[in-house]
TIMAR-67167 format. One record per residue (C-alpha): residue number from 0; residue in one letter; z, y, x. Coordinates in steps of 0.001 Angstrom, whole numbers. Layout:
BEGIN
NUM	A	Z	Y	X $
...
//
This chain:
BEGIN
0	X	29143	-10548	-8072 $
1	X	28481	-7429	-5987 $
2	X	25350	-5584	-7125 $
3	X	23206	-3913	-4481 $
4	X	22074	-355	-5071 $
5	X	18283	-864	-5077 $
6	X	15444	1521	-5874 $
7	X	11746	753	-5685 $
8	X	9856	3985	-5093 $
9	X	6419	4129	-6712 $
10	X	3932	6467	-5060 $
11	X	1891	8067	-7841 $
12	X	-1299	10102	-7746 $
13	X	-977	13705	-8898 $
14	X	-4304	13590	-10743 $
15	X	-3880	10331	-12681 $
16	X	-1682	9620	-15695 $
17	X	-800	6054	-14696 $
18	X	1257	3752	-16892 $
19	X	4975	4270	-16236 $
20	X	7426	1420	-15674 $
21	X	10384	2067	-17951 $
22	X	13252	851	-15784 $
23	X	15964	2344	-13591 $
24	X	14850	-104	-10900 $
25	X	11785	2065	-10243 $
26	X	11773	5635	-9016 $
27	X	8349	7122	-9711 $
28	X	7323	9911	-7370 $
29	X	4294	12174	-7126 $
30	X	2595	11769	-3758 $
31	X	1671	15169	-2321 $
32	X	3196	16962	-5291 $
33	X	2979	20256	-3404 $
34	X	-740	20189	-4275 $
35	X	-244	19425	-7971 $
36	X	-2081	21856	-10262 $
37	X	-818	20554	-13584 $
38	X	1888	18120	-14630 $
39	X	805	14531	-15285 $
40	X	3150	12005	-16882 $
41	X	6715	12244	-18175 $
42	X	9685	14281	-16999 $
43	X	11078	11130	-15345 $
44	X	8541	11440	-12523 $
45	X	9965	13045	-9381 $
46	X	8243	15190	-6746 $
47	X	7993	14467	-3039 $
48	X	8080	18213	-2276 $
49	X	11764	18522	-3246 $
50	X	14487	18270	-605 $
51	X	13536	17283	2942 $
52	X	9860	16443	2771 $
53	X	6401	16244	4340 $
54	X	4526	16552	1047 $
55	X	1888	18782	2689 $
56	X	822	15827	4855 $
57	X	-485	13808	1926 $
58	X	-4082	14342	3010 $
59	X	-3386	12510	6284 $
60	X	-431	10211	5581 $
61	X	-1123	9282	1964 $
62	X	1733	7443	265 $
63	X	3852	7608	3426 $
64	X	4944	11088	2301 $
65	X	6857	9398	-534 $
66	X	8378	6856	1841 $
67	X	9550	9686	4127 $
68	X	10973	11578	1141 $
69	X	12950	8517	4 $
70	X	14230	7996	3555 $
71	X	15492	11558	3917 $
72	X	16895	12175	441 $
73	X	18462	8912	-816 $
74	X	21387	6785	307 $
75	X	20845	3234	-966 $
76	X	21632	-348	-44 $
77	X	17977	-1352	-356 $
78	X	14780	703	-386 $
79	X	11691	-637	-2095 $
80	X	8226	824	-1920 $
81	X	4975	267	-3798 $
82	X	1988	2233	-5091 $
83	X	733	3230	-8504 $
84	X	-1639	231	-8483 $
85	X	79	-2227	-6106 $
86	X	3347	-3963	-7030 $
87	X	5323	-6945	-5767 $
88	X	5350	-9789	-8290 $
89	X	8725	-11248	-9278 $
90	X	7279	-14043	-11405 $
91	X	7716	-17640	-10193 $
92	X	4286	-18646	-11524 $
93	X	1314	-19201	-9242 $
94	X	-1675	-16911	-9720 $
95	X	-5164	-16869	-8279 $
96	X	-5722	-14519	-5335 $
97	X	-8768	-12951	-3761 $
98	X	-9912	-13054	-122 $
99	X	-7369	-10333	715 $
100	X	-4576	-12532	-671 $
101	X	-4043	-10156	-3608 $
102	X	-3567	-10989	-7258 $
103	X	-6172	-8922	-9081 $
104	X	-5146	-7816	-12555 $
105	X	-7249	-5719	-14890 $
106	X	-4744	-3347	-16470 $
107	X	-1202	-2148	-15844 $
108	X	461	-2248	-19263 $
109	X	3425	-3790	-21088 $
110	X	1760	-7211	-21182 $
111	X	958	-7380	-17465 $
112	X	4382	-5972	-16561 $
113	X	5944	-8861	-18508 $
114	X	3475	-11379	-17036 $
115	X	4597	-10615	-13471 $
116	X	8279	-9913	-14305 $
117	X	8070	-6461	-12737 $
118	X	11231	-5329	-14533 $
119	X	13338	-8358	-13581 $
120	X	16379	-6585	-12134 $
121	X	18336	-9846	-11963 $
122	X	15642	-11397	-9769 $
123	X	15692	-8378	-7440 $
124	X	19484	-8565	-7171 $
125	X	19312	-12271	-6302 $
126	X	16640	-11656	-3685 $
127	X	18539	-8802	-2036 $
128	X	21715	-10891	-1944 $
129	X	19864	-13458	218 $
130	X	17242	-11502	2151 $
131	X	17258	-8252	4102 $
132	X	13461	-8169	4216 $
133	X	11267	-8766	1160 $
134	X	7578	-8105	1749 $
135	X	4088	-8780	468 $
136	X	2336	-11908	1687 $
137	X	115	-11577	4739 $
138	X	-3632	-12254	4563 $
139	X	-5875	-14159	6975 $
140	X	-8395	-11674	8351 $
141	X	-10870	-14481	9047 $
142	X	-11359	-14738	5267 $
143	X	-11910	-11016	4666 $
144	X	-15476	-9683	4949 $
145	X	-15898	-6430	6904 $
146	X	-18859	-4077	7428 $
147	X	-19541	-6143	10565 $
148	X	-18989	-9595	9101 $
149	X	-15900	-11781	9547 $
150	X	-13425	-11238	12385 $
151	X	-10926	-13497	14118 $
152	X	-7950	-11169	14666 $
153	X	-6275	-8081	13234 $
154	X	-7483	-5750	15988 $
155	X	-11135	-6710	15485 $
156	X	-10653	-6453	11705 $
157	X	-9701	-2765	11999 $
158	X	-12317	-2051	14661 $
159	X	-14948	-3481	12308 $
160	X	-13982	-691	9864 $
161	X	-14370	2058	12470 $
162	X	-17075	3748	10398 $
163	X	-14868	3628	7294 $
164	X	-11150	4110	8022 $
165	X	-10546	5254	11576 $
166	X	-12050	5315	15041 $
167	X	-11403	2552	17553 $
168	X	-10037	5157	19971 $
169	X	-7326	6081	17450 $
170	X	-6151	2469	17275 $
171	X	-6136	2274	21061 $
172	X	-4101	5497	21180 $
173	X	-1574	3964	18797 $
174	X	-1169	930	21053 $
175	X	-677	3179	24090 $
176	X	1852	5390	22270 $
177	X	3899	2341	21287 $
178	X	3812	1151	24905 $
179	X	5083	4529	26139 $
180	X	7547	5578	23446 $
181	X	8616	2385	21680 $
182	X	8245	-241	24431 $
183	X	10530	-2669	22610 $
184	X	7714	-3087	20058 $
185	X	4854	-3366	22544 $
186	X	4781	-7164	22964 $
187	X	4925	-7583	19181 $
188	X	2125	-5022	18811 $
189	X	-172	-7027	21074 $
190	X	680	-10398	19512 $
191	X	262	-9026	15976 $
192	X	-3117	-7453	16721 $
193	X	-4305	-10609	18464 $
194	X	-3195	-12732	15525 $
195	X	-5048	-13675	12367 $
196	X	-2395	-12582	9832 $
197	X	-2733	-9039	8519 $
198	X	81	-7527	6451 $
199	X	-1022	-4229	4975 $
200	X	-293	-1852	2107 $
201	X	3311	-914	3000 $
202	X	4864	-2691	-3 $
203	X	8385	-4005	518 $
204	X	12111	-4061	-289 $
205	X	14238	-3542	2835 $
206	X	17953	-3355	3583 $
207	X	18961	197	4545 $
208	X	19400	-408	8284 $
209	X	16034	-2145	8543 $
210	X	14349	537	6422 $
211	X	15745	3158	8807 $
212	X	14283	1226	11747 $
213	X	10862	1046	10081 $
214	X	10794	4778	9331 $
215	X	11979	5740	12810 $
216	X	9275	3526	14299 $
217	X	6459	4777	12058 $
218	X	7192	8489	11846 $
219	X	8443	8800	15414 $
220	X	5070	7624	16667 $
221	X	2827	9142	13968 $
222	X	4112	12712	14264 $
223	X	3550	12646	18018 $
224	X	186	10939	17666 $
225	X	-1045	13498	15133 $
226	X	-1159	16282	17738 $
227	X	-2871	14064	20311 $
228	X	-5571	12819	17940 $
229	X	-6249	16332	16651 $
230	X	-6766	17650	20187 $
231	X	-9175	14818	20950 $
232	X	-11122	15372	17716 $
233	X	-10453	11813	16549 $
234	X	-9389	12929	13077 $
235	X	-12694	14700	12399 $
236	X	-14344	12856	9542 $
237	X	-11398	10460	9287 $
238	X	-8611	12472	7593 $
239	X	-6603	9397	6537 $
240	X	-6385	7969	10071 $
241	X	-2609	8456	10338 $
242	X	-2046	6702	7021 $
243	X	-4022	3670	8177 $
244	X	-2206	3653	11511 $
245	X	1091	3717	9592 $
246	X	-97	705	7605 $
247	X	-884	-1136	10841 $
248	X	2572	-223	12153 $
249	X	4160	-1714	9031 $
250	X	2483	-5044	9856 $
251	X	3615	-4759	13471 $
252	X	7193	-3985	12443 $
253	X	7557	-6961	10086 $
254	X	5937	-9212	12706 $
255	X	8447	-7902	15267 $
256	X	11462	-8524	13024 $
257	X	10267	-12026	12238 $
258	X	9506	-12866	15863 $
259	X	12453	-11275	17660 $
260	X	15380	-10735	15310 $
261	X	15066	-13981	13355 $
262	X	15929	-12167	10127 $
263	X	15226	-14189	7000 $
264	X	12082	-12829	5381 $
265	X	11002	-13422	1801 $
266	X	7314	-13070	999 $
267	X	6170	-12209	-2516 $
268	X	2653	-12010	-3976 $
269	X	1180	-8530	-4231 $
270	X	-648	-7464	-7398 $
271	X	-3536	-5003	-7422 $
272	X	-4120	-3359	-10804 $
273	X	-7718	-2243	-11252 $
274	X	-6902	160	-14104 $
275	X	-3525	1918	-14376 $
276	X	-4140	4548	-17034 $
277	X	-3305	4013	-20685 $
278	X	-6132	2156	-22418 $
279	X	-7261	3013	-25924 $
280	X	-5384	479	-28075 $
281	X	-8384	-746	-30022 $
282	X	-12028	-61	-30658 $
283	X	-15364	-187	-28872 $
284	X	-14258	1920	-25882 $
285	X	-11305	-376	-25160 $
286	X	-13551	-3434	-25442 $
287	X	-16197	-1983	-23106 $
288	X	-13626	-876	-20507 $
289	X	-12147	-4387	-20502 $
290	X	-15615	-5895	-20104 $
291	X	-16426	-3590	-17189 $
292	X	-13111	-4326	-15458 $
293	X	-13551	-8079	-15940 $
294	X	-17051	-7965	-14465 $
295	X	-15878	-6079	-11391 $
296	X	-12940	-8407	-10766 $
297	X	-14972	-11586	-11262 $
298	X	-17713	-10450	-8885 $
299	X	-15512	-8714	-6299 $
300	X	-15419	-11557	-3747 $
301	X	-19196	-11927	-3862 $
302	X	-19481	-8147	-3824 $
303	X	-17628	-7912	-511 $
304	X	-20372	-10037	1058 $
305	X	-23424	-8546	-663 $
306	X	-22130	-4972	-663 $
307	X	-20148	-4419	2591 $
308	X	-17761	-1464	2761 $
309	X	-19476	1825	3561 $
310	X	-22920	330	2971 $
311	X	-25406	2510	1069 $
312	X	-25821	-70	-1702 $
313	X	-22039	-411	-2143 $
314	X	-21604	3357	-2412 $
315	X	-24372	3546	-5028 $
316	X	-22780	716	-7012 $
317	X	-19359	2412	-6843 $
318	X	-20813	5655	-8186 $
319	X	-22361	3805	-11117 $
320	X	-19147	1884	-11824 $
321	X	-16870	4937	-11770 $
322	X	-19380	6978	-13748 $
323	X	-19370	4335	-16501 $
324	X	-15578	4038	-16405 $
325	X	-15110	7801	-16601 $
326	X	-17478	8151	-19561 $
327	X	-15692	5334	-21425 $
328	X	-12240	6895	-20873 $
329	X	-13237	10133	-22587 $
//
């Protein structure tokens, strides 16, 4: 049987010593490594400032700097992408999901890696032999609370976060740029944004030709849009706007391929790991960290409703939570 050359690139933070997946399937890369002050993690971790890169754009594009780096510096059959705390699950078991259609797991460690079969190379080879597009499951926006309540479509979902992620005018500029420069995607853009299914987070495994199409679509628009939004002052106070627009474009692209090209698409559950650093193996600190993580996960759905994003009470609660977590890690 022919084996596809597959790599799943993991975008890692430069300031966090996250648990490393010990497998040749994963290529772990520092996101924005040009800004790294001290080395975190093992020598197996690569840097997105080597070769052809846009590492300096981490502040605006986030993990997309790693995606760009993989695109420009590797020649593979399939390109996978995930984040230090978000991974596609290869387990066949069913797991509970939250309102964002994510599996929420407390800790990234050997046990949870085994639980979700993250190192199952055979499964990945079987999937890539059948599907050119393997992506995270979409979520119904009507089930996701926003700072302005529940919404009925993807466009309104993002507009409802205009005080948090980006300005409405930036989203409108994206739509106009696609109409002008990538008109073949325009109809899909409108139907995706008018729909109820949101596919975010940029987590996938794509055949090389399709990965090239995605990158050309995203970066071709985003680089041009960056200058326009800067001139109009739309990035002021919203430095990660381009990263969020790139995430929206990922959803548009997969919607377009599904709608127009009739390519077989495989959806997999997406796992969100609340804690990715190495936990103390035993003792009171480990117990208390686990208790704190469990409490947050169990109350998260209710928390979305009682503590909307960007609300004063949510920000206060977050400060308390991270303060406790930080003190327990020491």
